[in-house]
Each structure stands twice: as C-alpha cells, then as structure tokens.
N, C-alpha and C positions, 0 to 999 in steps of 0.2 A: 504494500500500500504506500503510495506516495503522499507525502505531506505537502500542504501548501507552503509557499515561501514564508519565511519568518517576517512578521510585520516590522516595519520601521518605527521605532519609538522616538519621537522628538524629545529634545532636552526639556526639562521642566522650566517653567517660567521663574523669574527671580522671586525668591521668598523674602518677604518683608514682615518683620514683627508688627503686630497690631500696635497702634499708638499707645504710648505709655505716659502716665502721669506720675511724675516723680516729685516728692515733697520731703522737706525736713521737718521732723516732729520734735517735741520737747526733749531736752537732754541729749540731742544729737542723733536720735533715732531717724531712720530713713523709711520712706514708704514708696513702693512702686505698684501702681494700679493699672491693670489692663482690662478695659471693658470690651468683652468679646463674647460671641455666641448668641444663641436665642433661648436656650433652656434657662429657666429662672433659678439658677444655682450660682453660688459664689464659692470658689476655692480660696481658702485663707491659710497663710503660713506666717508664723512669727519665727524668724531665723535668728538665733542667738549665737554670738561668737564664742561658744564654749564647746571644746571638743577634746579629743584624746591627746592632741599636741600639748595641752595644758597640764598633763599628768606627770608626776614624778615616776622614776623607774620602778618604784615599789607599789604603784597604784594602778596597774593595768586593769581595766574594766570598772574603775571607780565611776567613770562617766556613765556606764550602763546601770550601775547601782543608782546613780542620781536620776537618770531618766525613767527608771522604774518607779522611783519615788514621785516623779512628776505626775504619775497617774493616781496619786493619793489625794488629789484635791488641793485646795488653797486654805489660807488662814480664815477665809470668810465662809467656805463651804467644803465639806468633806468630799470624798471620792464619789459617793452616791449622789449627793446634791449637785456636784459639778457635772457628772454624767447626765443627770436628769435635765439640767439647764440646757446643755447642748442638744440632748435628744428632742427637747421641745422645739428646737429650731431646725430639726431634721438632720442633725450632725452627730458626730462622735469624735472623741479626741484620739489623735494619733501622735506618737512621739518617736522621733528618729534622731540619730546622731551619726557623725563621722569624725574625721580627724580635726576638722576646723569648727564644726557647728553642731548645735542641737536645735531641732526644728519642732515646734508645736504647730499642729495643723488640723484643719477640719474642713468640711464642705457643708454648707447650710443653704436653706432657701434664701433667695435674694433679699427679701424684706428683713431677714434677721442678721444680715452681714454686720451692721454696726454693733449689735449686742454681742455677736460672736467674737468680734475683734476685742471688745472690752474684756470678755472672759479670758481670752488667750493672754492678754496683757496682765490681767489679774494673776494668772497662773505663773507667768514669768517673774512678776514682782514679788509675789507672796506665796510661794509654794509651801505646801504643808509637809513637814517631815516628822510624822508620828513615830515615836520610839517603838510602839508595839507592832509596827509593820516591819521592822528591821529583820527579825528572824525569818519571816516568810520570804522577804525579798532576797535575803542571802541564800536561803535554801534553793530558791529558783535559780540564782546565779550559779551555785554549785552544780545543780542539775544541768544547766546549759554548758558548763565547763566539761562535765562528764560526757555529754553528748558530743561536744566538739572534739575532744581528744580521742573519741572512738571513730571519728570519720576521717578516712585518708585524705579527702579533699581539703579539710581544714588543716590537717597536719602539714600537707604539702604547701598550702598557702602560707602558713606560719613560717615554714622553713625558707620559702622564697623571699618573703619580706625581710627576714633576718639576714639572708644572704645579701640583699641589695642595700639595706639601710643599717645593719648592725644594731647597736644598742641606742638607737634614736627612737623618738615616738613612733615614726612610721614602721619601725622594725619590731615594735613590741605589740604583738597581736594577741597572745594568749597569756593569761595570768597563771600563777600557781594557786593551789588551794589555800596555802598560807596567806597569800595576798588577800584573797576574798575574806578570810577570817579576820583580817585586820580592819575591815571596813566598819564604820560606825555611823550612826545617824548624824552625829556632830560633824564628822568628816565630810559626809555628803553635803550637809548644809553649808559648810565652809567653802567647799569647792564651788558650789553654785554662786555663793555671794562673791567669791573672788574672781569669777570668770564671766559675770553677766552685768548688765547695766544698759541704760538707754543708748549709750554711745556704741554698744555692740549689738544693737537690735535692728533688724530689717523686716518691715512688714510688707508682705507680698499678697496681692489679690488678683485673681483672674476670673472672669465670668461676667454675670449680670449683677449689678449692685448700684446703689446711689453713692457716687464717689464722695460728694460733699458730706453726706451723713456719716460715711465710714471714717473720713478724716477727722470730723468733729469728735466722734467716739474715741478715736485713737489719741487725739490731743488731750481729751478730758481724762482718759484712763492713764495716760503717761505723765500727766502733770505732776511734778515733784519727783519723778524718777531720776535718780542720779545717773550721770553718764557711765559710771563704773570705771574700773582700771583699763588702761589701754592694753591691747594684746601685745605680748612680747614679740620682738622681731623673729621671724621664722628663718632659721638657717639649717639647711639640709645638705648633707653630703651623701653621695651614693658610691657604691662599689660595682665595678664591672669586671668580672674575672671568671674564667672557665673553671668550674669545679662542680662536683656532684655531691650534694648535701643529702645523704641517704639515711632514711629512717627505716629501721628493720621492722618488718611485719611478717613474722614467720608463717608459712602456710598460705599466704595471700595468693589468690588466683589471678589477681590483677596488680599491675604497677600503676600507681597514680603519680603523675608528675606535672610540674610546670617548668618550662625553660624560658629564660628571658633576660632582659637587661634594661637599664634606665634609658629613656629616650627623651625627646624634646617635649616641652610643655605646650598646651593649647595656644599660648600667645606667640609661639614661634611661627615665622612665615611659612615653614614647610609642614606645619602640623596637619592641615587639611589634606595635603597630598600624601602624608604618611597614613592617614585614615584610609585613603583609597588603596594604598599599597598593602595595608593590613588586610583589607577586605579581599583583595586578589590572592594574597598568600594563604590566609587561614581564617579570616573573619567572616566569611560568608559560606553558606552551605555548599555552593559549587566552587569553593576556593581550591587552590592547588593541593595544599596539605590534606584537606578533608577528602578530596577525591582520591588522593593517593592512598592514605592509610585506612580510610573507611571503605570507600567504594571499590577500589582496586585490590588492596591487600586484605581487607577484612580484619585489621588488627584491633580496631576500636569502633565504638558506636557513635560517639558524639565529641570528636575533637573540635577545638576552636582556638583561635587566637584573639587576644583582646589588647586594647590600649587602656590601661588603668590609670586614671588621671587623679592627681592631687598636686597642690602648689609645690613646685620644686622637687617633685617626686614621682613624675609620670614614668611608667614603664610598660614595655611590650612583653607579652607572655603567650606562649602556646601551652594549652592545657589539654591533658588527655588521660584517659584510663585505658590501658592496653593489656592484652593477655600477657601474663608474666613471661612466657616462653619467647615472646617477640619484643621484649623491651628494648634490647639493643638494636634490633632491626627497625623499630619504630623511630628511635632517635636518629638512626642513619638516614631514613627517608626524610624526616623533618629537616635535618641539617642539609640534606641533598637538595630539597626544594628551595631552601634559602640560598644556597650556593648557585643554583640554577638561575634564580632571579638576579643575583648579583652579577652573573656572567653574561646574561642575555636579556635584553629588553623584551617585555611581553608583546605579543601581536596586538595590533590596534583593535581588531575585532573582539578579542578577549577583554581588553581594557574598556572598550565601550560599554559592554555589559556590566562591568564592575562599577564604572562611573554612574551609570543609571541606577544601579542598586543602591549605592551610597547616597546619591541625591534623593531618591525616592524615600529611603529610610529616614533621612533628615526631615523631610516634609511631614511624613507620617508621625514622627516623634513630636511635632509641634501642633498636632491636630485637635487637642483638647485643652481645656483650661489647666488641668493638672500637668499635662505635658509642657505647657508654656511656663508654668511655675518651675518645673524642673530645669528648663532652659535658662530662665532668669537666674536661678541659683548657680548654674554652671558658669554663666557669664560673670556673675558677681564674685564667685570663688576664685576665678582666674584673672580678674581685673580686665575683662574684655568689654568693649562697648558694642552698640547696635550694629556697627559695620561688620563685625564678625558674622552675624546672621545674614545681613543684607548681601554680603559678597560670597557666602558659603557655596551656593550652587554654582556660581560662576567659577570659583576656584576649583571646585570638583571637576567641572567639565573641561577645565584648562589643563588638567594633568596629562602629560604625555608619556608614552612608553619609556623614553629616555629618562624622564624624571623619576619614574618608578624604579628603574634600575639604579639611578644615582642615589636615591634615598635608601635603598636596600644596602648599597655599598657603604654609605656613610653612617647609617643608624642601626642596621640589623647585622651586627658583626658576630658571627658564630664564635670566634675566639674569645669574646667577652661575655658570653651568655652563661649564667649560672643555671644549674639543673637542680631542682628540689624534688625529691622522689620518696615515696612511701612504697616499699616493696619487700619481697622475701629476699633478703640479702644473699643467702646461700645460692639462690637460683640466678639472680641478676648480676651479681658481682663479676662473674667471668664475662658477661656480655658488655660491661661498661668500660673495660680497660682502655678502649680507643678514644673515649670521650672526655678524659681528664681525671685528675686526682679525685679519689673518693674520700669524703669527709664524713665522719660519724655524726 
C-alpha cells in the first residue's frame, strides 16, 4: 500500500505573550497580571524567594518540612478553616518549592480572585507552626526518605547532582535520617522568617479577574509587611569530568543511570539552539538515542535526554533504565550517537522535523493560564525579559545543521560527562572499564 506524500507543515507564527500588567506593591513586592482566556477562573501564585539554596549543609529537606507546615493554616485560621475558605471560592491550596523559591498557589472562580490573593498573603505573612503537628510531619518526611532511597531513579539523580555540584546546595539532594530528627518547629519557623518578606515576594495571576480589585486586595493585605532580608548572592561552581559514580544494587535486573555535564544557562545566546539539539539527540520520542537503544536495540523502554535548568547550574543529562546485561552496550551506543552528531551535521530534513516539534511544544506549553504562570516563573528565575518569548520560535526555526553540530562539539563533550549509575556491580563492572574510572 502506498502512502500519500507527507504534508508540508508551515512554520508557526510568532508567539507573543499576552499583555502583562506589572506593578510594585508595599514592601517591594512585585505583581505580574495576565488577563487571558474566556473561562471564569483565575490562577494565582505567590512566589517567595525561599528555597533549598538557603539551607545549611546539615539541613537538607528542612524546606520540605517548612512547606508541609504551610498546609497547617495561619495564625488567624487553622488548616481546616483555611481549606474551607479556599474551597468556598472553588480552590484548594497547593505548595511547591525548588532551589530558589517556595510557591503558594490556587485556582479560584474569577469573582473570588481578590479574596484568594489576600488569603495567600495571609499564609505567607503569618503561617501557623503548631508544635503538635511536628511529629506527624516528621514521620511523613521519614517515610518519603525511605521511599526515595528505595528507588534507583532517585539514587541515580542524587549521585549525578553530587557529581556535578559537590557539597553545594545544588548537590545536596537527599538528607540523612539524623538530619530529619534534628528538625524542630522552632527551626522551621526561623527558616521561614529568615528567608521571606515582601521584598522577596512575587504575585502572579493569569486568567479572568478584575485587575484593579486584585491589586487593591494585594496592597491592603501586604500593608506593613517588611521587605525581609535580601537573598545572599548565588555563587555556583560545577565539575565536568568523566567518571562512573556506581551505587551497588545486588541482584538488580536493570541498570538505572544518568550521564551528563553542566551546560549553558537559558540566558545564553545559544540556549534555544541547544534545546533543538537536545530534542534531535535524545529529547524527543523519535530522537536518535531513543530510536537506537529503544526501537532498534530493545535495550530500554523509555530513555530520554533533558536540559535541567537552575540559575548557574543548568545541565544536560541522558536518563535510562536498561537491562543489566547490556549496560555497557547501552553506554557505547549513547556515546556513539553523541560522537556521530559531533562529527557530522544532521540532514536538513531530519532537523526540520525537530525544529517543528520544539516550536510546537513551546506553543502548547503556553496554552493555558497555569502554563503561562509556569513560563512567567521561568523567565523570572533566569532574569529573562519578554523578548525571550517573542523571539523563541524565530530562533528555533533559524537553527541550522551546522549549528547543531557546533553546539554538540562545544557543549556535549563525552570526555567531560559524569555517569551516575545504580546497578548490580558484580555484573556491570566488567562492562564499564572502557568508560572511565569507577567510583564507589
């Protein structure tokens, strides 16, 4: 049976962020509002500049202890009353955190947006730290630690971050049980007080809402909120060296690994082109590494490459779970695909499909209020302005085969890639000799 000719897909039109209203609030807080969509819902986020970079080496996961406490309500209303207040607006509280921020977020019916903003500010300013919740929250943290240490993917991730960042905040992923035992209610409250304030707060809204009413509610609820201490300057150093960081898992049927190295941050002129390169190499389902070790060889089911971003600490990694017996063969194929792209520019036809995939994925990622808020957080975290979004599609479509080859040569250097692996050492060690020194 003959198939019809493949249709020609024209490049996407230029993407432009919807108009933003940016305001300064009491105490130096910032507000960014995007009125978009037709559904009468408002996505609301209060982003606080409090994250794991603020932790001392003996306090890994103290930030998680704190954001668990943030679900316990405020000094004005306990957890049940706070949840009921948001539920009456059609929303519920979600708390998230990363290295730089803690985010309080909800989505409510449009008419309740001002009141929901006031509730989130109340939580940020006066969180409740009940002593009688500490034992329960610490038990949950210990349970989470037990689960994480039993998962090869978590162990490989922890080893990779340690390999790239050493004993810096970005390299401290997993606590010890003794660290968790040292956490107290007073310590959690002190951390929050030390790392938050109006000057470290950014209010984000996207959806349908009355902007003036929202800003009035924000100004009223933030009145008298002190700016708080300035964030300490971030200084990150990275390591790029070939070594295998092997965690023994006797009897394992699979080897779980990440291999990668530090790369350029999103603000670099080559970053968007590097995203295209990543998609071609391993970041898309039809990418070269995936087609090789999944479709052709059958070594694994779901390999992927990613660019993991954080200020001054962005890195590229290929992630895979492979059958133990073909661990060495899998690494050989992955490094072989990287070397092939370093030595030969990809065909224009292949690259055209990849460019369209990256461009389309970008547009889809901005297609809802929640996705727009994610994008605003990304821009803010990396100090990027609206021109990043406005020129993104143009820069994607401008990537050439020669540029992909150049970026692979300059930024994806196999000799500088660390390998973090969880596997049966007795079985895989003989397979790994050609790939570098093995570190326990």
